[in-house]
TORNU-759258 format. One record per residue: x, y, z of N, C-alpha, C in turn; residue in three letters. Coordinates in pm, whole numbers, plus 50000, padded with zeros to 5 digits. Layout:
((X; Y; Z); (X; Y; Z); (X; Y; Z); "ALA")
...
END
This chain:
((46551; 92071; 55554); (46492; 91946; 55509); (46477; 91950; 55356); "UNK")
((46528; 91849; 55283); (46519; 91850; 55137); (46375; 91832; 55089); "UNK")
((46346; 91892; 54976); (46212; 91882; 54917); (46206; 91754; 54834); "UNK")
((46100; 91678; 54853); (46079; 91554; 54778); (46043; 91591; 54634); "UNK")
((46124; 91549; 54535); (46096; 91584; 54396); (45970; 91520; 54342); "UNK")
((45921; 91416; 54408); (45799; 91351; 54361); (45676; 91403; 54432); "UNK")
((45693; 91497; 54527); (45579; 91548; 54605); (45475; 91616; 54515); "UNK")
((45519; 91682; 54411); (45426; 91750; 54322); (45352; 91652; 54232); "UNK")
((45405; 91532; 54222); (45342; 91431; 54139); (45233; 91362; 54220); "UNK")
((45140; 91298; 54153); (45031; 91229; 54222); (45081; 91127; 54322); "UNK")
((45003; 91100; 54422); (45048; 91015; 54532); (45023; 90866; 54506); "UNK")
((44898; 90826; 54494); (44866; 90684; 54487); (44846; 90639; 54343); "UNK")
((44941; 90564; 54293); (44940; 90521; 54153); (44821; 90430; 54123); "UNK")
((44782; 90348; 54217); (44673; 90253; 54196); (44540; 90322; 54163); "UNK")
((44526; 90448; 54205); (44401; 90522; 54182); (44402; 90601; 54052); "UNK")
((44513; 90600; 53979); (44524; 90682; 53859); (44456; 90615; 53740); "UNK")
((44394; 90697; 53656); (44344; 90647; 53528); (44464; 90626; 53436); "UNK")
((44440; 90562; 53324); (44549; 90542; 53228); (44607; 90676; 53185); "UNK")
((44521; 90770; 53153); (44566; 90900; 53104); (44647; 90975; 53210); "UNK")
((44602; 90969; 53335); (44675; 91035; 53443); (44813; 90972; 53463); "UNK")
((44818; 90840; 53462); (44946; 90771; 53480); (45039; 90800; 53364); "UNK")
((44987; 90800; 53243); (45069; 90828; 53125); (45123; 90970; 53129); "UNK")
((45038; 91066; 53163); (45081; 91206; 53169); (45188; 91227; 53275); "UNK")
((45168; 91165; 53390); (45267; 91179; 53496); (45397; 91110; 53457); "UNK")
((45388; 90997; 53388); (45508; 90928; 53341); (45587; 91017; 53245); "UNK")
((45517; 91087; 53158); (45583; 91181; 53066); (45657; 91288; 53145); "UNK")
((45595; 91339; 53250); (45660; 91441; 53334); (45784; 91385; 53402); "UNK")
((45774; 91263; 53453); (45887; 91201; 53522); (46003; 91182; 53424); "UNK")
((45974; 91130; 53306); (46079; 91109; 53206); (46144; 91242; 53169); "UNK")
((46063; 91345; 53152); (46116; 91477; 53118); (46211; 91528; 53226); "UNK")
((46170; 91511; 53351); (46255; 91557; 53461); (46385; 91478; 53467); "UNK")
((46378; 91349; 53441); (46499; 91267; 53442); (46591; 91303; 53325); "UNK")
((46533; 91328; 53208); (46612; 91365; 53092); (46679; 91501; 53109); "UNK")
((46610; 91592; 53176); (46664; 91725; 53200); (46786; 91720; 53292); "UNK")
((46782; 91627; 53385); (46893; 91615; 53480); (46884; 91724; 53584); "UNK")
((46992; 91740; 53658); (46994; 91844; 53759); (46938; 91802; 53893); "UNK")
((46874; 91686; 53899); (46822; 91637; 54026); (46936; 91566; 54099); "UNK")
((46939; 91574; 54231); (47036; 91495; 54306); (47012; 91346; 54285); "UNK")
((47112; 91266; 54311); (47102; 91122; 54288); (46982; 91061; 54359); "UNK")
((46962; 91093; 54484); (46851; 91036; 54560); (46716; 91072; 54497); "UNK")
((46702; 91196; 54454); (46578; 91240; 54389); (46560; 91170; 54255); "UNK")
((46669; 91154; 54181); (46662; 91085; 54052); (46618; 90941; 54071); "UNK")
((46670; 90875; 54173); (46629; 90737; 54200); (46482; 90730; 54238); "UNK")
((46434; 90824; 54317); (46293; 90828; 54354); (46205; 90849; 54230); "UNK")
((46248; 90938; 54142); (46175; 90962; 54017); (46175; 90836; 53931); "UNK")
((46290; 90770; 53921); (46301; 90647; 53841); (46204; 90542; 53894); "UNK")
((46202; 90523; 54025); (46113; 90423; 54085); (45966; 90458; 54059); "UNK")
((45933; 90585; 54070); (45796; 90627; 54042); (45763; 90604; 53895); "UNK")
((45857; 90635; 53809); (45836; 90612; 53666); (45813; 90466; 53635); "UNK")
((45889; 90378; 53698); (45869; 90234; 53679); (45730; 90192; 53724); "UNK")
((45687; 90243; 53838); (45554; 90210; 53890); (45444; 90265; 53799); "UNK")
((45465; 90385; 53747); (45367; 90444; 53654); (45359; 90364; 53525); "UNK")
((45474; 90321; 53474); (45476; 90240; 53352); (45404; 90108; 53375); "UNK")
((45423; 90049; 53492); (45354; 89924; 53525); (45203; 89946; 53531); "UNK")
((45161; 90060; 53587); (45018; 90092; 53596); (44959; 90110; 53457); "UNK")
((45031; 90177; 53370); (44984; 90194; 53232); (44969; 90057; 53165); "UNK")
((45067; 89969; 53188); (45061; 89836; 53128); (44941; 89758; 53182); "UNK")
((44910; 89773; 53311); (44792; 89708; 53368); (44665; 89753; 53296); "UNK")
((44654; 89884; 53272); (44537; 89937; 53202); (44530; 89880; 53060); "UNK")
((44643; 89876; 52992); (44645; 89826; 52854); (44612; 89676; 52849); "UNK")
((44666; 89600; 52944); (44635; 89457; 52950); (44487; 89434; 52976); "UNK")
((44429; 89514; 53066); (44287; 89503; 53094); (44201; 89535; 52972); "UNK")
((44242; 89637; 52899); (44169; 89675; 52777); (44178; 89564; 52673); "UNK")
((44298; 89504; 52660); (44316; 89395; 52563); (44228; 89275; 52601); "UNK")
((44221; 89243; 52729); (44136; 89132; 52774); (43990; 89158; 52742); "UNK")
((43945; 89282; 52762); (43806; 89316; 52731); (43779; 89304; 52582); "UNK")
((43873; 89351; 52500); (43857; 89340; 52355); (43854; 89195; 52310); "UNK")
((43945; 89115; 52365); (43948; 88972; 52331); (43818; 88903; 52370); "UNK")
((43766; 88937; 52489); (43641; 88878; 52534); (43525; 88920; 52443); "UNK")
((43525; 89046; 52403); (43419; 89096; 52315); (43427; 89027; 52179); "UNK")
((43548; 89010; 52128); (43564; 88942; 51999); (43520; 88797; 52008); "UNK")
((43558; 88730; 52116); (43517; 88591; 52135); (43366; 88580; 52144); "UNK")
((43304; 88671; 52217); (43159; 88672; 52230); (43091; 88698; 52097); "UNK")
((43149; 88789; 52019); (43092; 88820; 51888); (43105; 88700; 51795); "UNK")
((43219; 88632; 51800); (43237; 88513; 51716); (43142; 88402; 51758); "UNK")
((43125; 88383; 51888); (43034; 88280; 51938); (42891; 88312; 51896); "UNK")
((42855; 88439; 51903); (42721; 88480; 51862); (42700; 88461; 51713); "UNK")
((42802; 88491; 51634); (42793; 88474; 51489); (42783; 88327; 51454); "UNK")
((42857; 88242; 51524); (42853; 88098; 51499); (42717; 88042; 51537); "UNK")
((42662; 88085; 51648); (42531; 88038; 51692); (42424; 88081; 51593); "UNK")
((42434; 88204; 51544); (42336; 88254; 51448); (42347; 88177; 51318); "UNK")
((42468; 88150; 51273); (42490; 88078; 51149); (42438; 87936; 51160); "UNK")
((42465; 87869; 51270); (42418; 87730; 51285); (42266; 87727; 51299); "UNK")
((42206; 87825; 51361); (42061; 87832; 51372); (42000; 87857; 51236); "UNK")
((42061; 87944; 51157); (42011; 87973; 51024); (42016; 87850; 50935); "UNK")
((42122; 87771; 50943); (42134; 87653; 50858); (42047; 87539; 50908); "UNK")
((42015; 87537; 51037); (41928; 87434; 51092); (41785; 87448; 51042); "UNK")
((41747; 87572; 51009); (41611; 87598; 50964); (41587; 87552; 50821); "UNK")
((41692; 87526; 50748); (41676; 87493; 50606); (41638; 87353; 50583); "UNK")
END
């Protein structure tokens, strides 16, 4: 029975942190660049790499949304403070 080349890699991508997904993606890319894997194993690694890259992008998109929301909130707070300050004059 052939050994699954992705068996040593983490199983459920949805549960990985950004750092875990990124580190595993680096490992997958390294294995693909090294070559030597049979075609079927290379395809499995490629698919896992694509899924890992998508997971990393999800984390980055989520972080960007949080930053945008924080900036919008900070701007709204600054505008409210400025209008309150000028109303007192």
